[in-house]
C-alpha positions in Angstrom: -60.2 198.6 274.9 -61.1 194.9 275.4 -60.0 192.6 278.2 -59.4 189.8 275.7 -56.4 187.7 276.6 -54.5 185.6 274.0 -51.1 184.2 273.1 -50.0 182.8 269.8 -51.2 179.2 270.7 -54.4 180.2 272.4 -53.3 178.4 275.5 -52.0 179.4 278.8 -48.2 179.6 278.6 -46.4 177.8 281.4 -43.2 179.9 281.1 -43.1 183.4 279.8 -39.8 185.2 279.2 -39.6 189.1 278.9 -36.4 189.3 277.0 -34.2 192.4 276.5 -32.2 192.2 273.2 -29.1 194.5 272.9 -26.2 193.5 275.1 -28.4 190.6 276.5 -28.8 188.1 273.6 -26.7 190.0 271.1 -24.3 192.9 270.9 -22.1 194.9 268.5 -19.0 193.3 267.0 -16.6 195.3 269.2 -18.2 193.9 272.3 -17.9 190.3 271.2 -15.2 187.9 272.4 -12.9 186.3 270.0 -14.4 183.3 268.1 -17.4 182.5 266.0 -20.2 185.0 266.0 -23.4 185.1 264.1 -25.0 188.2 262.6 -28.6 188.7 263.6 -29.3 192.4 263.5 -28.8 194.8 260.6 -28.6 198.5 259.7 -30.9 200.0 257.1 -27.9 199.5 254.6 -28.0 195.8 255.3 -24.8 195.8 257.2 -24.7 193.6 260.2 -24.5 195.5 263.6 -25.7 192.8 266.1 -23.9 189.5 266.7 -24.8 186.5 268.7 -22.0 184.3 270.4 -22.6 180.5 270.3 -23.5 180.6 274.0 -26.1 183.4 273.2 -27.5 181.3 270.5 -27.8 178.3 272.7 -29.5 180.3 275.4 -32.0 181.8 272.9 -32.8 178.6 271.3 -33.5 177.1 274.8 -35.7 179.9 275.6 -37.6 179.7 272.4 -38.1 175.9 272.7 -39.4 176.1 276.2 -41.2 179.3 276.7 -43.3 182.1 275.3 -40.7 184.7 274.5 -41.7 188.4 274.5 -39.0 190.9 273.4 -38.8 193.9 275.6 -36.5 196.4 274.1 -35.5 200.1 273.6 -35.2 199.5 269.9 -38.0 201.3 267.9 -40.2 199.1 265.9 -38.2 199.5 262.7 -35.0 198.7 264.3 -36.5 195.8 266.1 -37.7 194.3 262.7 -34.0 194.3 261.6 -33.3 191.9 264.4 -33.8 188.7 262.3 -34.8 186.4 265.1 -37.9 184.1 265.3 -40.2 185.9 267.6 -43.8 184.9 267.3 -45.6 186.6 270.2 -46.2 190.2 271.3 -43.1 192.5 271.2 -42.5 195.7 273.3 -40.5 198.4 271.6 -39.1 201.9 272.4 -38.8 201.5 276.0 -42.4 200.5 276.2 -43.8 203.2 273.9 -45.0 200.6 271.3 -46.5 197.1 271.6 -46.5 195.0 268.5 -49.0 192.2 268.1 -47.8 188.7 266.9 -48.7 189.6 263.4 -46.4 192.7 263.6 -49.4 195.3 263.6 -49.5 197.9 266.4 -51.5 197.1 269.5 -53.9 199.9 269.2 -55.3 199.9 272.8 -51.8 200.6 274.2 -51.1 202.9 271.5 -54.1 205.1 272.3 -53.0 205.3 275.9 -49.4 206.3 275.1 -50.4 208.8 272.3 -52.0 211.2 274.8 -48.9 211.2 277.1 -46.6 211.5 274.2 -48.4 214.5 272.7 -48.1 216.3 276.2 -44.3 215.7 276.4 -43.4 216.2 272.8 -42.6 220.0 273.1 -40.4 219.5 276.2 -38.6 216.6 274.5 -37.9 218.9 271.6 -36.6 221.6 273.9 -34.4 219.1 275.8 -33.0 217.8 272.5 -32.1 221.3 271.4 -30.4 222.0 274.7 -28.5 218.8 274.6 -27.0 219.6 271.3 -26.0 223.0 272.4 -24.3 221.7 275.5 -22.5 219.1 273.3 -21.3 221.8 270.9 -20.0 224.1 273.6 -18.1 221.3 275.3 -16.9 220.0 271.8 -18.5 216.5 272.4 -18.7 214.5 269.2 -21.9 213.0 269.6 -25.0 212.1 267.5 -28.4 212.6 269.2 -32.0 211.9 267.8 -35.6 212.1 268.9 -36.8 208.6 268.6 -40.2 208.7 266.9 -42.1 205.4 266.6 -45.5 204.8 265.0 -46.1 208.5 264.8 -45.2 209.3 268.4 -42.1 211.1 269.7 -41.0 209.1 272.7 -37.4 209.7 273.9 -34.0 211.1 273.2 -31.2 208.7 272.1 -27.5 209.8 272.2 -24.4 208.0 271.2 -20.7 209.2 271.1 -19.0 208.9 267.8 -15.7 208.2 269.5 -17.1 206.0 272.3 -16.0 208.4 274.9 -18.5 207.3 277.6 -17.3 209.7 280.2 -18.4 212.5 278.0 -21.9 211.0 277.6 -22.1 210.9 281.4 -21.1 214.6 281.6 -23.7 215.4 279.0 -26.4 213.6 280.7 -25.6 215.2 284.0 -25.4 218.6 282.4 -28.9 218.3 280.8 -30.5 216.7 283.9 -31.2 220.1 285.6 -33.6 221.0 282.8 -35.6 217.8 283.2 -38.7 217.2 285.3 -37.7 215.2 288.4 -39.6 212.1 287.3 -37.9 211.8 284.0 -35.2 209.1 283.4 -31.6 209.7 282.3 -30.1 206.2 281.4 -26.4 205.5 280.8 -25.2 202.1 279.5 -21.8 201.9 277.6 -22.1 204.2 274.6 -25.8 204.8 275.1 -27.4 207.7 276.8 -31.3 207.8 276.8 -33.6 210.5 278.2 -37.3 209.7 278.5 -40.5 210.9 280.1 -42.2 209.6 283.1 -44.9 207.7 281.0 -42.3 205.6 279.2 -41.0 202.3 280.7 -40.5 198.6 279.7 -42.2 197.7 283.0 -45.3 199.7 282.3 -45.8 198.2 278.9 -45.0 194.7 280.2 -47.4 195.1 283.0 -50.3 196.2 280.7 -49.5 193.4 278.3 -49.4 190.5 280.8 -52.7 191.7 282.3 -54.6 192.4 279.2 -53.2 190.2 276.4 -51.3 187.2 277.7 -53.0 184.1 278.8 -51.6 182.8 282.1 -52.3 179.8 284.3 -51.9 180.0 288.1 -48.7 178.1 287.9 -47.2 180.1 285.0 -43.6 181.2 285.7 -42.5 184.6 284.5 -38.9 185.2 283.9 -37.2 188.6 283.1 -34.0 188.8 281.3 -32.0 192.0 280.8 -28.6 193.7 281.2 -29.1 197.4 282.2 -30.4 199.2 285.1 -33.5 200.2 283.2 -34.4 196.6 282.9 -34.5 196.0 286.6 -38.1 197.5 286.8 -39.6 195.0 284.4 -37.3 192.2 285.8 -38.7 193.0 289.3 -42.2 192.2 288.2 -41.2 188.6 287.3 -40.8 185.5 289.5 -37.2 185.0 288.4 -34.5 187.4 286.8 -31.6 186.5 284.5 -28.7 188.7 283.5 -25.5 188.2 281.7 -22.4 187.8 284.0 -20.9 190.8 282.1 -23.6 193.4 282.3 -24.4 196.6 284.0 -26.7 195.0 286.4 -24.2 192.3 287.4 -21.6 194.8 287.8 -23.8 196.7 290.2 -24.5 193.5 292.2 -20.8 192.7 292.4 -20.1 196.1 293.8 -22.8 195.6 296.5 -21.5 192.1 297.3 -18.0 193.4 297.7 -19.1 195.6 300.6 -20.0 193.4 303.5 -21.4 196.3 305.5 -23.9 197.3 302.8 -27.5 197.8 304.0 -28.6 196.3 300.7 -27.2 192.9 301.4 -29.3 190.5 303.5 -30.6 187.0 303.5 
């Protein structure tokens, strides 16, 4: 591994934005407000599945014009490539399991680090996947679950409910949790349930990337933008954090702010 640092311009970026994608700068059509929306992400069939509101477009255009934008997404690299947005720097995919270089090729130094960890966790991931499907069948939950494989690595489990019954996803995640190591993550957000091992994390990949591949000046500002609780760790690495007003994170903040006696609220 080298300690070579670079960005697409070969100069120190003054503002760097680590940017989550789904439910942050675009979302499914059912989650969009009424009005004009622009398709930006697509299924393998070519059908649009991710849409930007005019406000999200303005936000993204502003970020792109003023900063070095680094996507930091749970999408695997193939799904990420079907988000047709003009990214031109490094990209973090699969909850940090894969880093893509600006030319779209895999960042091999990070890949080698993750590959050894993924090989150790693969058998347990497969067992948990089987156990999860069994629990869903017994409880008659209409779900689809898959082992997410990216660049030859088995990385995590993704589950969605076919009827968008989110409470059943929560029940399923809680039921399977007793079979997981304590340091694994069970993540819920809307109609998404993800289960991933301790070596995986957007914050782990972004920390390595910023240290080893991105040229920074002392005055460089780093901004993290995300919507879900699993984004908080990488956002906490940054100088500033941005979130949609209608998001899982903001909802949690609102609940804390509504309790004036909360130990978590201070100046």
